[in-house]
N, CA and C atoms as a LAMMPS dump frame, in Angstrom:
ITEM: TIMESTEP
0
ITEM: NUMBER OF ATOMS
231
ITEM: BOX BOUNDS ff ff ff
-5.0000000000000000e+02 5.0000000000000000e+02
-5.0000000000000000e+02 5.0000000000000000e+02
-5.0000000000000000e+02 5.0000000000000000e+02
ITEM: ATOMS id mol type element x y z
1 1 1 N 293.603 402.396 -319.355
2 1 2 C 294.807 403.14 -318.274
3 1 3 C 295.274 402.062 -317.445
4 2 1 N 296.44 401.969 -317.314
5 2 2 C 296.983 400.846 -316.466
6 2 3 C 296.731 401.261 -315.01
7 3 1 N 296.397 400.141 -314.225
8 3 2 C 296.079 400.472 -312.701
9 3 3 C 297.69 400.808 -312.172
10 4 1 N 297.366 401.716 -311.292
11 4 2 C 298.817 402.378 -310.621
12 4 3 C 298.482 401.883 -309.301
13 5 1 N 299.364 401.45 -308.534
14 5 2 C 298.952 401.034 -306.882
15 5 3 C 300.69 400.946 -306.316
16 6 1 N 300.451 401.094 -304.924
17 6 2 C 301.705 400.987 -304.26
18 6 3 C 301.304 399.506 -303.407
19 7 1 N 302.619 398.872 -302.892
20 7 2 C 302.584 397.801 -302.328
21 7 3 C 303.45 398.138 -300.893
22 8 1 N 302.902 397.547 -299.622
23 8 2 C 303.423 397.871 -298.273
24 8 3 C 303.144 396.628 -297.742
25 9 1 N 304.249 396.058 -297.136
26 9 2 C 304.227 394.779 -296.3
27 9 3 C 304.211 394.974 -294.727
28 10 1 N 303.234 394.316 -294.439
29 10 2 C 303.07 394.45 -292.939
30 10 3 C 303.447 392.998 -292.194
31 11 1 N 304.233 393.271 -291.235
32 11 2 C 304.606 391.981 -290.238
33 11 3 C 303.448 391.842 -289.413
34 12 1 N 303.231 390.713 -288.915
35 12 2 C 302.511 390.322 -287.75
36 12 3 C 303.45 389.576 -286.607
37 13 1 N 303.608 390.142 -285.661
38 13 2 C 304.62 389.42 -284.572
39 13 3 C 303.804 388.435 -283.914
40 14 1 N 304.128 387.075 -283.811
41 14 2 C 303.388 386.099 -283.261
42 14 3 C 303.586 385.902 -281.628
43 15 1 N 304.514 386.832 -281.216
44 15 2 C 304.632 387.115 -279.795
45 15 3 C 303.969 388.194 -279.246
46 16 1 N 303.029 389.048 -280.205
47 16 2 C 302.167 390.041 -279.796
48 16 3 C 300.805 389.56 -279.777
49 17 1 N 300.31 389.555 -278.74
50 17 2 C 298.74 389.466 -278.508
51 17 3 C 297.757 390.155 -279.623
52 18 1 N 298.123 391.588 -279.664
53 18 2 C 297.411 392.781 -280.644
54 18 3 C 297.713 392.018 -282.164
55 19 1 N 298.802 391.678 -282.347
56 19 2 C 299.234 391.272 -283.531
57 19 3 C 298.608 390.287 -284.177
58 20 1 N 298.485 389.056 -283.186
59 20 2 C 297.741 387.918 -283.677
60 20 3 C 296.254 388.37 -283.714
61 21 1 N 295.804 389.283 -282.984
62 21 2 C 294.263 389.554 -282.94
63 21 3 C 294.072 390.055 -284.235
64 22 1 N 294.867 390.902 -284.814
65 22 2 C 294.617 391.642 -286.028
66 22 3 C 294.979 390.764 -287.174
67 23 1 N 295.752 389.747 -287.102
68 23 2 C 295.787 388.56 -288.028
69 23 3 C 294.728 387.661 -288.166
70 24 1 N 294.216 387.477 -286.835
71 24 2 C 292.921 386.54 -287.157
72 24 3 C 291.643 387.442 -287.766
73 25 1 N 291.532 388.629 -287.203
74 25 2 C 290.326 389.26 -287.901
75 25 3 C 290.554 389.462 -289.297
76 26 1 N 291.729 389.898 -289.926
77 26 2 C 292.139 389.837 -291.444
78 26 3 C 291.728 388.619 -292.035
79 27 1 N 291.743 387.288 -291.456
80 27 2 C 291.718 386.348 -292.151
81 27 3 C 290.258 385.521 -291.575
82 28 1 N 289.588 386.15 -291.093
83 28 2 C 288.152 385.934 -290.278
84 28 3 C 286.878 385.64 -291.662
85 29 1 N 286.177 384.621 -291.249
86 29 2 C 285.208 384.772 -292.229
87 29 3 C 284.209 386.098 -292.308
88 30 1 N 284.257 386.877 -291.07
89 30 2 C 283.167 388.032 -291.22
90 30 3 C 283.848 388.974 -292.215
91 31 1 N 285.221 389.216 -292.272
92 31 2 C 286.222 389.853 -293.312
93 31 3 C 285.879 389.374 -294.682
94 32 1 N 285.776 388.121 -294.859
95 32 2 C 285.804 387.47 -296.02
96 32 3 C 284.445 388.027 -296.856
97 33 1 N 283.298 387.841 -295.88
98 33 2 C 281.651 388.041 -296.113
99 33 3 C 281.419 389.487 -296.327
100 34 1 N 282.126 390.585 -295.554
101 34 2 C 281.774 391.752 -295.537
102 34 3 C 282.419 392.719 -296.502
103 35 1 N 283.696 392.298 -296.998
104 35 2 C 284.668 393.011 -297.85
105 35 3 C 284.862 392.213 -299.167
106 36 1 N 285.196 393.125 -300.053
107 36 2 C 285.237 392.259 -301.435
108 36 3 C 287.036 392 -301.468
109 37 1 N 287.738 392.226 -300.215
110 37 2 C 289.204 391.568 -300.518
111 37 3 C 289.447 392.343 -298.871
112 38 1 N 290.925 391.553 -298.595
113 38 2 C 291.47 391.648 -297.342
114 38 3 C 292.093 393.226 -297.652
115 39 1 N 292.393 393.457 -298.698
116 39 2 C 292.901 394.888 -299.094
117 39 3 C 291.952 395.72 -298.962
118 40 1 N 290.807 395.702 -299.253
119 40 2 C 289.682 396.678 -299.031
120 40 3 C 289.601 396.767 -297.444
121 41 1 N 289.522 395.797 -296.793
122 41 2 C 289.384 395.825 -295.297
123 41 3 C 290.556 396.254 -294.695
124 42 1 N 291.783 396.218 -294.937
125 42 2 C 292.827 397 -294.59
126 42 3 C 292.625 398.597 -294.592
127 43 1 N 292.389 398.844 -296.021
128 43 2 C 292.25 400.371 -296.371
129 43 3 C 290.923 400.782 -295.693
130 44 1 N 289.906 400.205 -295.505
131 44 2 C 288.799 401.018 -294.585
132 44 3 C 289.208 400.945 -293.169
133 45 1 N 290.019 400.232 -292.593
134 45 2 C 290.571 399.8 -291.247
135 45 3 C 291.34 401.353 -291.022
136 46 1 N 292.361 401.429 -291.799
137 46 2 C 293.333 402.374 -291.696
138 46 3 C 292.548 403.825 -291.606
139 47 1 N 291.683 404.097 -292.681
140 47 2 C 291.079 405.432 -292.751
141 47 3 C 290.106 405.444 -291.659
142 48 1 N 289.23 404.499 -291.235
143 48 2 C 288.611 404.663 -290.154
144 48 3 C 289.31 405.037 -288.729
145 49 1 N 290.193 404.351 -288.573
146 49 2 C 291.135 404.471 -287.369
147 49 3 C 291.689 406.025 -287.375
148 50 1 N 292.326 406.239 -288.314
149 50 2 C 292.958 407.755 -288.509
150 50 3 C 291.785 408.901 -288.395
151 51 1 N 290.474 408.512 -288.948
152 51 2 C 289.463 409.51 -288.776
153 51 3 C 288.843 409.946 -287.263
154 52 1 N 288.891 408.504 -286.634
155 52 2 C 288.506 408.801 -285.103
156 52 3 C 289.872 409.406 -284.464
157 53 1 N 291.164 408.977 -284.881
158 53 2 C 292.04 409.79 -284.007
159 53 3 C 291.783 411.06 -284.259
160 54 1 N 291.92 411.756 -285.459
161 54 2 C 291.493 413.105 -285.708
162 54 3 C 290.613 413.936 -284.955
163 55 1 N 289.22 413.13 -284.555
164 55 2 C 288.152 413.626 -284.295
165 55 3 C 288.399 413.751 -282.585
166 56 1 N 288.998 412.425 -281.994
167 56 2 C 289.627 412.698 -280.823
168 56 3 C 290.692 413.89 -280.657
169 57 1 N 291.326 414.058 -281.135
170 57 2 C 292.423 415.16 -281.122
171 57 3 C 291.639 416.611 -280.766
172 58 1 N 290.824 416.626 -282.156
173 58 2 C 289.878 417.904 -281.716
174 58 3 C 289.271 417.745 -280.68
175 59 1 N 288.687 416.645 -280.037
176 59 2 C 287.566 416.824 -278.986
177 59 3 C 287.955 415.707 -278.134
178 60 1 N 289.023 416.13 -277.208
179 60 2 C 289.226 414.987 -276.144
180 60 3 C 288.428 414.421 -275.076
181 61 1 N 287.226 414.717 -275.113
182 61 2 C 286.279 414.168 -274.267
183 61 3 C 285.382 413.384 -275.204
184 62 1 N 285.488 413.27 -276.285
185 62 2 C 284.615 412.403 -277.472
186 62 3 C 284.373 410.893 -276.912
187 63 1 N 285.601 410.086 -276.657
188 63 2 C 285.601 408.802 -276.15
189 63 3 C 284.774 408.685 -274.896
190 64 1 N 284.986 409.764 -273.729
191 64 2 C 284.142 409.531 -272.544
192 64 3 C 282.871 409.857 -272.871
193 65 1 N 282.132 410.767 -273.722
194 65 2 C 281.058 410.98 -273.993
195 65 3 C 280.216 409.764 -274.641
196 66 1 N 281.264 409.252 -275.481
197 66 2 C 280.661 407.64 -276.249
198 66 3 C 280.424 406.8 -275.087
199 67 1 N 280.942 406.673 -274.41
200 67 2 C 281.091 405.545 -273.423
201 67 3 C 279.833 405.886 -272.41
202 68 1 N 279.651 407.172 -272.081
203 68 2 C 278.461 407.505 -271.315
204 68 3 C 277.32 407.593 -272.016
205 69 1 N 277.134 407.707 -273.297
206 69 2 C 275.937 407.795 -273.845
207 69 3 C 275.547 406.301 -274.079
208 70 1 N 276.634 405.185 -274.32
209 70 2 C 276.51 403.636 -274.457
210 70 3 C 275.836 403.189 -273.233
211 71 1 N 276.357 403.631 -272.19
212 71 2 C 276.094 403.358 -270.825
213 71 3 C 274.412 403.611 -270.523
214 72 1 N 274.037 404.703 -270.835
215 72 2 C 272.912 405.475 -270.776
216 72 3 C 272.071 404.744 -271.593
217 73 1 N 272.139 404.272 -272.679
218 73 2 C 271.45 403.494 -273.813
219 73 3 C 270.95 401.949 -273.138
220 74 1 N 272.016 401.711 -272.631
221 74 2 C 271.787 400.279 -271.858
222 74 3 C 270.899 400.483 -270.61
223 75 1 N 270.805 401.447 -270.163
224 75 2 C 270.023 401.457 -268.827
225 75 3 C 268.482 401.758 -269.295
226 76 1 N 268.49 402.392 -270.311
227 76 2 C 267.192 402.791 -270.661
228 76 3 C 266.552 401.733 -271.42
229 77 1 N 267.634 400.592 -272.231
230 77 2 C 266.958 399.289 -272.692
231 77 3 C 266.513 398.662 -271.632
């Protein structure tokens, strides 16, 4: 069976700090080592981001609790 796929182009604005950071991450050695391809990395990143978005939408205090838990862990350590 032939592979079916879609193609989506993404532009990285060189005047945008966040876009340049994303570009650097996408082309980093860490991404090359941890993922089988840049495509896999982008797909994982989108899915993870959206899952977190939905969790925060259902629980608006999630981010605050996570920060508090991390702070407590640093104190305990």
